[in-house]
C-alpha positions as CSV (number, residue, x, y, z in Angstrom):
1,X,56.4,79.8,72.0
2,X,54.3,81.1,69.2
3,X,50.5,80.8,69.7
4,X,49.3,83.5,67.3
5,X,50.3,84.3,63.6
6,X,49.3,87.6,62.0
7,X,49.7,87.8,58.3
8,X,50.0,90.9,56.1
9,X,47.7,90.5,53.1
10,X,49.2,91.8,49.8
11,X,52.6,90.4,49.0
12,X,52.2,87.6,51.6
13,X,48.9,85.9,51.0
14,X,47.6,87.8,48.0
15,X,49.8,88.1,45.0
16,X,50.6,91.8,44.4
17,X,52.5,94.0,41.9
18,X,52.0,97.7,42.9
19,X,54.0,98.9,39.9
20,X,51.2,97.7,37.6
21,X,48.8,100.2,39.3
22,X,51.2,103.1,39.1
23,X,52.1,102.4,35.5
24,X,48.4,102.4,34.6
25,X,47.7,105.5,36.6
26,X,50.5,107.2,34.8
27,X,48.8,106.4,31.5
28,X,45.3,107.4,32.6
29,X,46.3,110.6,34.3
30,X,49.2,111.6,32.1
31,X,51.6,111.9,35.1
32,X,54.7,109.7,35.4
33,X,54.9,107.9,38.7
34,X,56.1,104.7,40.2
35,X,55.6,103.0,43.6
36,X,58.8,104.7,44.8
37,X,58.1,108.1,43.2
38,X,54.6,109.2,43.9
39,X,53.9,113.0,43.9
40,X,53.6,114.0,47.6
41,X,50.0,115.3,47.3
42,X,48.8,112.2,45.6
43,X,50.6,110.0,48.2
44,X,48.7,112.0,50.9
45,X,45.4,111.2,49.2
46,X,46.3,107.5,49.0
47,X,47.2,107.4,52.7
48,X,43.9,109.1,53.6
49,X,42.0,106.5,51.6
50,X,43.9,103.7,53.3
51,X,43.0,105.1,56.7
52,X,39.4,105.6,55.8
53,X,39.6,109.4,56.1
54,X,38.1,109.8,52.7
55,X,35.6,107.6,50.9
56,X,35.9,106.0,47.5
57,X,34.0,108.8,45.7
58,X,36.3,111.4,47.1
59,X,39.4,109.4,46.4
60,X,38.4,109.0,42.7
61,X,37.6,112.7,42.5
62,X,41.0,113.6,43.8
63,X,42.6,111.4,41.1
64,X,40.4,112.9,38.4
65,X,41.7,116.4,39.4
66,X,45.2,115.2,38.6
67,X,44.5,114.4,35.0
68,X,46.6,116.5,32.6
69,X,44.1,115.9,29.6
70,X,40.5,114.8,29.6
71,X,39.0,113.9,32.9
72,X,39.1,110.1,33.1
73,X,36.0,108.1,33.8
74,X,35.9,106.6,37.3
75,X,35.8,103.1,35.8
76,X,39.2,103.7,34.2
77,X,40.6,104.9,37.5
78,X,39.2,101.9,39.4
79,X,40.7,99.5,36.8
80,X,44.1,101.2,37.2
81,X,43.9,101.2,41.0
82,X,43.0,97.5,41.1
83,X,45.7,96.5,38.5
84,X,48.1,95.6,41.3
85,X,45.9,92.8,42.6
86,X,46.9,89.5,40.9
87,X,44.9,86.9,42.8
88,X,45.9,83.8,44.7
89,X,47.8,80.6,44.9
90,X,44.8,78.4,45.8
91,X,47.0,76.2,48.0
92,X,47.2,79.0,50.5
93,X,43.5,78.4,51.5
94,X,44.2,74.9,52.7
95,X,47.4,76.2,54.2
96,X,45.5,78.7,56.4
97,X,42.9,76.1,57.4
98,X,45.7,73.7,58.6
99,X,47.4,76.5,60.5
100,X,44.2,77.2,62.4
101,X,44.5,73.8,64.0
102,X,47.6,74.9,65.8
103,X,47.5,78.7,66.0
104,X,45.2,81.6,66.2
105,X,45.5,83.2,62.8
106,X,44.8,86.9,62.0
107,X,45.1,89.2,59.0
108,X,46.4,92.8,59.2
109,X,46.4,94.8,56.1
110,X,46.9,98.4,54.9
111,X,44.2,98.4,52.3
112,X,41.1,100.3,51.1
113,X,37.5,99.8,50.1
114,X,38.1,99.3,46.4
115,X,40.8,96.6,47.0
116,X,38.7,94.7,49.5
117,X,35.7,94.8,47.2
118,X,37.8,93.3,44.4
119,X,39.2,90.6,46.7
120,X,35.7,89.6,47.8
121,X,34.4,89.4,44.2
122,X,37.5,87.4,43.2
123,X,37.1,85.0,46.1
124,X,33.5,84.3,45.3
125,X,33.8,84.2,41.5
126,X,37.0,82.2,41.1
127,X,37.2,80.2,44.4
128,X,33.6,79.9,45.6
129,X,34.6,81.5,48.9
130,X,32.0,83.7,50.6
131,X,33.1,83.7,54.2
132,X,36.8,84.6,53.9
133,X,37.2,86.4,57.2
134,X,35.7,83.7,59.3
135,X,36.8,80.6,57.4
136,X,40.5,81.4,57.5
137,X,41.0,83.8,60.4
138,X,40.1,84.5,64.0
139,X,39.7,88.2,62.9
140,X,40.7,90.4,60.0
141,X,42.0,93.9,60.5
142,X,41.8,96.4,57.6
143,X,43.4,99.9,57.9
144,X,40.5,101.7,56.3
145,X,38.0,100.3,58.8
146,X,40.4,100.9,61.8
147,X,41.2,104.5,60.8
148,X,44.9,103.7,61.3
149,X,47.6,102.0,59.4
150,X,50.9,100.2,59.7
151,X,53.6,101.2,60.8
152,X,51.8,103.5,63.3
153,X,52.4,102.1,66.8
154,X,48.7,102.5,67.7
155,X,47.6,99.8,65.3
156,X,49.7,97.1,66.9
157,X,48.6,98.1,70.4
158,X,45.0,98.2,69.3
159,X,45.1,94.6,68.0
160,X,46.6,93.3,71.3
161,X,43.9,95.2,73.2
162,X,41.0,94.0,71.0
163,X,42.1,90.3,70.7
164,X,43.6,89.8,74.2
165,X,46.6,87.9,72.7
166,X,50.0,88.1,74.2
167,X,52.4,90.1,72.0
168,X,55.4,88.0,73.0
169,X,53.6,84.9,71.7
170,X,52.7,86.5,68.4
171,X,54.5,86.2,65.0
172,X,53.8,88.9,62.5
173,X,54.8,88.4,58.8
174,X,54.9,91.4,56.4
175,X,56.6,92.3,53.2
176,X,57.4,95.8,54.4
177,X,60.5,96.3,56.6
178,X,59.1,99.4,58.3
179,X,56.0,97.5,59.3
180,X,58.1,94.6,60.7
181,X,60.3,97.0,62.7
182,X,57.3,98.7,64.2
183,X,55.8,95.3,65.2
184,X,59.1,94.4,66.9
185,X,59.0,97.7,68.8
186,X,55.5,96.8,70.0
187,X,56.8,93.6,71.5
188,X,55.8,91.2,68.7
189,X,58.0,88.6,67.0
190,X,58.1,89.8,63.4
191,X,59.7,88.7,60.2
192,X,60.1,90.2,56.7
193,X,58.7,88.1,53.9
194,X,60.1,88.4,50.4
195,X,57.0,88.5,48.2
196,X,59.0,86.6,45.5
197,X,58.9,83.6,47.7
198,X,56.0,81.3,48.7
199,X,54.7,81.8,52.2
200,X,53.7,78.1,52.4
201,X,57.4,77.1,52.0
202,X,58.8,79.9,54.1
203,X,56.6,79.8,57.3
204,X,58.3,76.7,58.8
205,X,61.6,78.4,58.4
206,X,60.3,81.6,60.0
207,X,59.0,79.6,63.0
208,X,62.3,77.9,63.5
209,X,64.3,81.1,63.3
210,X,62.6,83.0,66.2
């Protein structure tokens, strides 16, 4: 019996298109890259930023160093980095509130300071939401605050330890197969979510399938 639901963020609750970011970064830096083909040293910097190993200023400085022409202004890099963030289907807010009547609901995201700052600004400006973490979730877990990221085994074990929930009573939903597989290995129930589909429609099917 499922008592806890843990959602990934981007691609499940927040609309996302990573290719937009890598397309814009390609233009700003003069380096061709896609989500699937990121230069290894740049990918290492991105991972470090997601794990909170480097701060935003250092992250932007590393990107500036990659520019093949003029050094881009930080604002241009921030705009490109946030281009993947597309906003919300507002119906998901009521969906989460209703879910909390039956389940403990959590959020687990590989993310970073710039993206969370964008999300909080967007929630306040466009949806008048100022208490996102407490209104919709028991707790929110962000990789850059935890200093760890999916699909590292330690992040799943840490959440169980910190929340006291039972892994076997927990459903995790993510749009990344590796993250789903790691959760299953940690003893969670876990399901891959296709980001082209609507989580509101899909969740009842997921709950019936496990």
